[in-house]
Structure formats: C-alpha cells, structure tokens
C-alpha positions as CSV (number, residue, x, y, z in Angstrom):
1,X,0.0,0.0,0.0
2,X,2.9,2.4,0.7
3,X,3.8,2.4,-3.0
4,X,0.3,3.8,-3.7
5,X,0.6,6.5,-1.1
6,X,3.7,8.3,-2.3
7,X,2.1,9.5,-5.7
8,X,-0.9,10.7,-3.7
9,X,1.2,12.9,-1.5
10,X,3.3,14.2,-4.4
11,X,0.1,15.1,-6.3
12,X,-1.3,16.9,-3.2
13,X,1.9,19.0,-2.8
14,X,2.0,19.7,-6.6
15,X,-1.6,21.0,-6.5
16,X,-0.7,23.1,-3.4
17,X,2.0,24.9,-5.4
18,X,-0.2,25.3,-8.6
19,X,-2.9,27.0,-6.5
20,X,-0.5,29.8,-5.8
21,X,0.5,30.2,-9.4
22,X,-0.9,33.5,-10.8
23,X,-1.6,31.9,-14.2
24,X,-3.7,29.2,-12.6
25,X,-5.5,31.7,-10.4
26,X,-6.5,33.7,-13.4
27,X,-7.9,30.5,-15.2
28,X,-11.2,30.1,-13.3
29,X,-12.0,26.7,-14.7
30,X,-8.6,25.2,-14.0
31,X,-8.4,26.8,-10.6
32,X,-11.9,25.4,-9.7
33,X,-10.9,21.8,-10.9
34,X,-7.6,21.9,-9.0
35,X,-9.3,23.2,-5.8
36,X,-11.8,20.4,-6.0
37,X,-9.1,17.8,-6.4
38,X,-7.1,19.4,-3.6
39,X,-10.1,19.3,-1.3
40,X,-10.9,15.7,-2.2
41,X,-7.3,14.6,-1.5
42,X,-7.0,16.4,1.8
43,X,-8.6,13.8,4.1
44,X,-6.6,11.0,2.5
45,X,-3.2,12.9,2.7
46,X,-3.9,13.8,6.4
47,X,-4.4,10.1,7.2
48,X,-1.4,9.1,5.2
49,X,0.9,11.5,7.1
50,X,-0.5,10.3,10.4
51,X,0.1,6.7,9.3
52,X,3.7,7.5,8.5
53,X,4.2,9.1,12.0
54,X,2.8,5.9,13.6
55,X,5.1,3.7,11.5
56,X,8.1,5.8,12.6
57,X,7.0,5.5,16.3
58,X,6.7,1.7,15.8
59,X,10.1,1.5,14.3
60,X,11.7,3.6,17.1
61,X,10.1,1.4,19.8
62,X,11.2,-1.8,18.1
63,X,14.8,-0.6,17.8
64,X,14.9,0.4,21.4
65,X,13.5,-2.9,22.6
66,X,15.9,-4.9,20.4
67,X,18.8,-2.8,21.7
68,X,18.3,-4.1,25.3
69,X,19.7,-2.5,28.4
70,X,16.4,-1.0,29.4
71,X,15.0,-0.9,32.9
72,X,11.8,-2.9,33.5
73,X,9.5,0.1,33.7
74,X,10.7,1.7,30.5
75,X,10.6,-1.6,28.6
76,X,7.0,-2.2,29.7
77,X,6.1,1.3,28.6
78,X,7.6,0.7,25.2
79,X,5.9,-2.7,24.8
80,X,2.5,-1.0,25.6
81,X,3.3,1.8,23.1
82,X,4.1,-0.9,20.5
83,X,0.8,-2.6,21.0
84,X,-1.2,0.7,20.9
85,X,0.7,1.9,17.8
86,X,0.1,-1.4,16.0
87,X,-3.6,-1.1,16.6
88,X,-3.7,2.5,15.4
89,X,-1.7,1.6,12.3
90,X,-4.1,-1.3,11.4
91,X,-7.1,1.0,11.9
92,X,-5.6,3.8,9.8
93,X,-4.5,1.3,7.1
94,X,-8.1,0.2,6.7
95,X,-9.4,3.8,6.5
96,X,-6.7,4.6,3.9
97,X,-7.7,1.6,1.8
98,X,-11.3,2.8,1.8
99,X,-10.2,6.3,0.8
100,X,-8.1,4.8,-2.0
101,X,-11.1,3.0,-3.5
102,X,-12.2,4.3,-7.0
103,X,-14.5,7.2,-6.5
104,X,-17.8,7.5,-8.4
105,X,-17.1,10.6,-10.6
106,X,-20.7,11.7,-10.0
107,X,-20.5,11.7,-6.2
108,X,-19.9,15.5,-6.0
109,X,-22.8,16.3,-8.3
110,X,-26.1,17.8,-7.5
111,X,-29.1,15.5,-8.2
112,X,-32.5,15.4,-9.7
113,X,-34.9,13.1,-7.9
114,X,-38.1,11.8,-9.7
115,X,-40.7,10.0,-7.7
116,X,-43.7,8.3,-9.3
117,X,-46.7,6.4,-8.0
118,X,-46.8,2.7,-9.0
119,X,-49.3,0.1,-8.0
120,X,-51.9,1.3,-5.5
121,X,-53.7,4.2,-7.1
122,X,-54.4,7.1,-4.7
123,X,-52.5,5.4,-1.8
124,X,-49.4,5.3,-4.0
125,X,-49.8,9.0,-4.8
126,X,-50.1,9.8,-1.1
127,X,-46.9,7.9,-0.5
128,X,-45.1,9.8,-3.3
129,X,-45.9,12.9,-1.1
130,X,-44.6,11.1,2.0
131,X,-41.3,10.3,0.3
132,X,-41.0,13.8,-1.1
133,X,-41.4,15.2,2.4
134,X,-38.9,12.6,3.7
135,X,-36.2,13.6,1.2
136,X,-36.9,17.3,1.7
137,X,-36.4,16.9,5.5
138,X,-33.2,14.9,4.9
139,X,-31.9,17.6,2.6
140,X,-32.6,20.2,5.2
141,X,-30.7,18.3,7.8
142,X,-27.6,18.3,5.6
143,X,-28.1,21.9,4.5
144,X,-28.8,21.0,0.9
145,X,-31.1,23.2,-1.3
146,X,-34.3,21.6,-2.7
147,X,-36.1,23.1,-5.7
148,X,-39.3,21.6,-7.2
149,X,-39.0,21.1,-10.9
150,X,-42.4,19.7,-11.7
151,X,-45.3,18.1,-9.9
152,X,-48.6,16.4,-10.8
153,X,-50.8,16.7,-7.7
154,X,-54.0,14.7,-6.9
155,X,-57.1,16.0,-5.2
156,X,-56.4,14.1,-2.0
157,X,-53.0,15.7,-1.4
158,X,-50.8,13.2,-3.1
159,X,-48.7,13.3,-6.3
160,X,-48.9,11.1,-9.4
161,X,-45.3,12.3,-9.8
162,X,-43.0,14.9,-8.5
163,X,-39.5,15.9,-9.6
164,X,-37.0,18.1,-7.7
165,X,-33.4,19.1,-7.6
166,X,-31.1,18.7,-4.6
167,X,-28.0,20.9,-4.5
168,X,-25.2,20.5,-2.0
169,X,-22.0,18.8,-1.1
170,X,-22.2,15.1,-1.5
171,X,-25.8,15.0,-2.6
172,X,-25.4,12.3,-5.2
173,X,-23.0,10.3,-3.1
174,X,-25.7,9.7,-0.5
175,X,-29.0,9.8,-2.5
176,X,-27.9,7.6,-5.4
177,X,-28.8,4.5,-3.3
178,X,-32.5,5.6,-3.3
179,X,-33.1,4.6,-7.0
180,X,-35.5,1.7,-7.2
181,X,-39.0,0.5,-6.1
182,X,-40.1,1.5,-2.7
183,X,-43.0,-0.5,-1.2
184,X,-45.3,0.7,1.5
185,X,-47.6,-1.3,3.8
186,X,-50.1,0.7,5.8
187,X,-53.8,1.3,6.4
188,X,-55.0,4.1,4.1
189,X,-56.9,7.0,5.5
190,X,-59.8,6.1,3.1
191,X,-59.9,2.4,4.4
192,X,-62.9,2.0,6.6
193,X,-62.3,-1.6,7.7
194,X,-58.7,-1.2,8.9
195,X,-57.1,-3.4,6.2
196,X,-53.5,-3.0,5.3
197,X,-52.8,-2.1,1.7
198,X,-49.6,-2.6,-0.2
199,X,-48.5,0.1,-2.7
200,X,-45.4,0.9,-4.6
201,X,-43.5,4.0,-5.7
202,X,-40.6,4.3,-8.0
203,X,-37.7,6.7,-7.3
204,X,-35.0,7.7,-9.8
205,X,-32.0,9.6,-8.7
206,X,-30.1,11.3,-11.6
207,X,-26.8,13.1,-11.4
208,X,-27.3,16.7,-12.7
209,X,-25.4,17.1,-16.0
210,X,-23.6,20.2,-16.9
211,X,-23.9,21.7,-20.4
212,X,-20.2,21.0,-20.9
213,X,-20.7,17.3,-20.2
214,X,-23.7,16.9,-22.5
215,X,-24.5,19.1,-25.4
216,X,-28.0,18.9,-26.9
217,X,-28.6,19.9,-30.5
218,X,-31.4,22.4,-30.5
219,X,-32.6,21.0,-33.9
220,X,-33.4,17.7,-32.1
221,X,-35.9,19.4,-29.7
222,X,-39.6,20.0,-30.2
223,X,-40.8,22.6,-27.7
224,X,-44.5,23.2,-27.0
225,X,-46.1,25.7,-24.7
226,X,-49.5,25.2,-22.9
227,X,-51.4,26.6,-20.0
228,X,-50.3,25.5,-16.6
229,X,-53.0,23.9,-14.5
230,X,-53.3,22.4,-11.0
231,X,-55.2,19.6,-9.4
232,X,-58.7,19.2,-10.7
233,X,-57.9,21.2,-13.9
234,X,-57.9,24.6,-12.1
235,X,-55.9,27.1,-14.2
236,X,-52.9,28.5,-12.4
237,X,-52.5,31.2,-15.0
238,X,-54.1,32.2,-18.3
239,X,-50.9,32.5,-20.3
240,X,-49.1,29.6,-22.0
241,X,-46.2,29.6,-19.6
242,X,-45.9,25.7,-19.2
243,X,-43.3,24.0,-21.4
244,X,-43.1,20.6,-22.9
245,X,-39.8,19.5,-24.5
246,X,-39.6,16.4,-26.7
247,X,-36.1,15.0,-27.5
248,X,-36.8,13.7,-31.0
249,X,-34.0,11.1,-31.2
250,X,-35.0,9.3,-28.0
251,X,-38.7,10.3,-27.7
252,X,-38.0,11.5,-24.2
253,X,-40.6,14.1,-23.0
254,X,-40.2,16.6,-20.1
255,X,-42.8,19.0,-18.9
256,X,-42.5,21.9,-16.5
257,X,-45.2,24.2,-15.3
258,X,-44.1,25.0,-11.8
259,X,-43.0,28.6,-12.6
260,X,-45.1,31.5,-13.9
261,X,-42.3,32.4,-16.3
262,X,-42.1,30.5,-19.6
263,X,-38.3,31.1,-19.7
264,X,-37.8,29.7,-16.2
265,X,-40.0,26.6,-17.0
266,X,-37.9,26.0,-20.1
267,X,-34.7,26.3,-18.1
268,X,-35.9,23.8,-15.5
269,X,-37.2,21.4,-18.2
270,X,-33.8,21.5,-20.0
271,X,-32.1,20.7,-16.7
272,X,-34.2,17.6,-16.2
273,X,-33.9,16.5,-19.9
274,X,-30.1,16.9,-19.8
275,X,-29.8,14.9,-16.6
276,X,-32.1,12.1,-18.0
277,X,-30.0,11.9,-21.1
278,X,-26.8,11.9,-19.1
279,X,-28.1,9.1,-16.9
280,X,-29.1,7.1,-20.0
281,X,-25.6,7.7,-21.5
282,X,-24.0,6.4,-18.2
283,X,-26.2,3.3,-18.2
284,X,-25.4,2.5,-21.8
285,X,-21.7,3.1,-21.1
286,X,-21.8,0.8,-18.0
287,X,-23.6,-1.9,-20.0
288,X,-21.0,-1.8,-22.7
289,X,-18.2,-2.3,-20.3
290,X,-19.8,-5.2,-18.5
291,X,-23.4,-6.4,-18.5
292,X,-23.2,-7.5,-14.9
293,X,-21.4,-4.5,-13.5
294,X,-23.0,-3.3,-10.2
295,X,-23.4,0.5,-10.1
296,X,-25.2,0.4,-6.8
297,X,-25.5,-2.0,-3.8
298,X,-27.6,-4.9,-5.2
299,X,-28.2,-4.7,-8.9
300,X,-29.3,-1.1,-8.8
301,X,-32.0,-1.9,-11.3
302,X,-34.9,0.5,-10.9
303,X,-37.4,-2.3,-11.4
304,X,-36.0,-4.0,-8.2
305,X,-37.8,-3.5,-4.9
306,X,-35.2,-2.0,-2.7
307,X,-37.0,-1.1,0.5
308,X,-40.3,-1.7,2.4
309,X,-41.9,0.7,4.8
310,X,-44.2,-1.2,7.1
311,X,-46.3,1.2,9.2
312,X,-48.2,-1.2,11.4
313,X,-44.9,-2.7,12.7
314,X,-43.0,0.7,12.6
315,X,-40.1,-0.8,10.6
316,X,-38.1,0.0,7.5
317,X,-36.4,-2.9,5.7
318,X,-33.7,-2.4,3.0
319,X,-33.6,-5.6,1.0
320,X,-30.3,-5.0,-0.7
321,X,-28.3,-5.4,2.6
322,X,-30.9,-7.2,4.7
323,X,-31.1,-4.4,7.2
324,X,-34.3,-3.6,9.2
325,X,-34.7,-0.7,11.6
326,X,-37.6,-0.1,13.9
327,X,-37.7,3.7,13.8
328,X,-40.0,4.3,10.9
329,X,-41.3,7.6,12.1
330,X,-37.8,9.1,12.6
331,X,-36.9,7.7,9.1
332,X,-39.9,9.3,7.5
333,X,-39.0,12.6,9.2
334,X,-35.6,12.6,7.4
335,X,-33.4,10.7,9.8
336,X,-32.1,8.4,7.0
337,X,-28.4,8.2,7.8
338,X,-28.4,4.8,9.5
339,X,-29.5,3.0,6.4
340,X,-27.6,5.3,4.0
341,X,-24.4,4.8,6.0
342,X,-24.9,1.0,6.0
343,X,-25.4,1.0,2.2
344,X,-22.2,3.0,1.7
345,X,-20.3,0.6,4.0
346,X,-21.7,-2.4,2.0
347,X,-20.6,-0.7,-1.2
348,X,-17.1,-0.1,0.1
349,X,-16.8,-3.7,1.3
350,X,-17.9,-4.9,-2.2
351,X,-15.2,-2.7,-3.8
352,X,-12.5,-3.9,-1.3
353,X,-13.5,-7.6,-2.0
354,X,-13.2,-6.9,-5.7
355,X,-9.7,-5.6,-5.2
356,X,-8.7,-8.7,-3.2
C-alpha cells in the first residue's frame, strides 16, 4: 500500500504549489478543478501522514527494545506503546484503503430526484408525497437546497409524480442509493375496515449534468407551450407559460409548469432533460463495459424492490443489505443516515473484496 501512497502525497503537494501560481489563479475553470481535487485529496493525505508518523513510532520502539539494556518500567512502557501503535496503524491502514477506492465521478454532483406512483392508485400517490417530504427533510438536515422542478398533484393531497433538484456537497454520493422501487404497507386513511394495503412507488436519482458534459442539439428538440393547470384542472394562470420539451432522437418528454415564467420553466425542463439523457448515457456506457457491473448496492435496477416501509410494525427494511430498523417515524422525518451509511459501507466492502 505504501507504494500507492507516495504518488498521492506528491500530487497533493503539486496542486498546493499550482494553486499559488498567478496563471492558474487567473484561469477560473482550471483553478476550480484543482481546488476540487485538492479538497478531495485532503482527508486522505492527512491520514497518510498520520500513518507515516505511527510507523516511525513503531520502528523507534522496536529498535529500542531490540537494543536491550532498558529498565523494566521503560521496557514495559515501550511494549505497551508498541501494541497501541500497531492497533492505530491497522485501523488507519483500513481507513486509507477505503479512501483509495475508486470514487464515483458523479458523487460530488447535485441530483434530480423523480418520484412516481406505481401500484396502489391514490394510496401510492399519497406515499409519493410522503417520500418527497422525507427527502426534503433529509436535505434540510444536511443543509442542501431543494427546488421543485415539476409536480402532478392529486385532489387528496398526493402526487402522481414529482421531480425536484437537490443541490449541496455530496448530494449524489448519498442519495444515489435511493433509486428503485419503494414498497409501503399501511392502512390508508380512506380504508374503513382497517385493512393493510400494499402500494409501490418508483424513485429515480439522476446526477445533474452540466452543459459542458452533454451538449443537446437544438434542432433535435420539439418545444411546445401550454397553459399551466393544478389539481382538478384549475388554471394556475391564463398564459401559456408551461413548457413541454420532446427530445426527438429518444422520444424523451419533459414537462415543467411550476413557474409563472415561460423562460424559467424552459430552463428547468432542460435541466431535467439533460440529466435524464446523461443518466441514459451512463447506463449505456456501463452496459457496454460489463453487463453484470453493479453500479449500486444490489443490482441497482430501478425495477427492483429495494425497500419496504411497514407502518403497522413501525419498521423500514432495506432488502439489498438485509437491514431492518424499527424507527419508521424518525426515518420518514428525514433521519435516514443509519440506512444510507450502511449502504455506503456495504458498497465499500464490495469494492474492497473486488480488489482482493
């Protein structure tokens, strides 16, 4: 492992010098990219340097013990220090191995989350609203910004579908595990006999694509305008401010009517379209490299049921890692870290095993 660490430290020191170069400072794009790399390498380099210090301490203690001529009390102190330092070195070694794992290039990106009702009719639509609230509260706890991009509300307070962006450090790295089918078991408010119903909701988490990463030919777009309307067909405004964009090569359609401004709706719709196309491009790229490559814990297939929310028993079960927690209310109020941390740990273990 030490052979892998030296180039990392060299690169960190190299970037440190470059960030003080006036030519680099004047080049905004290069400076931003270098600063991002420097920030990402920082925690790893800090642990590497601590690791080197512990190895030096171990070597000094070993040489002193081998040299002999020590009084009993000093020898016992060195032996105790040797044991402590070995434990610290092993722990740091494991932490460094994890930090050296290949990083998902999208982890630092903002995300677009799309939630749609599946089986279950109105109850599924209500659960779409519950998940939207859950993700919003989780984002608030991490000081991320949430912006609604589009919503199709129902008369009972649910959503047939809702899409929103989440902006903030590490948003994709933690929310990417939410893609898939979410199943809910609960007694609907409309159920008079107290029977438990099972409904499903699909969640798609897309890394937000920059214009630089994915250029869209304007001639391949069909853009329609129409009047925005709310639940029950009530007109939000009388002007044609809503936008529908069709990407002709793929047939992909995006609508946005959340804003009163036609220009703002078009901007939001293009953000969603670009991210969907980018996600599709990534999926095709992954499939071309290896059909069985796992991009998430489990298969990551969005048709796969990933989690069950059982309200009568107050439990949440994540089927990819076999984890069940009995704090459903807290989880639905945005306290999601226990399961997300477990999914990240499982993914790290998977990558470590692949590296042997």
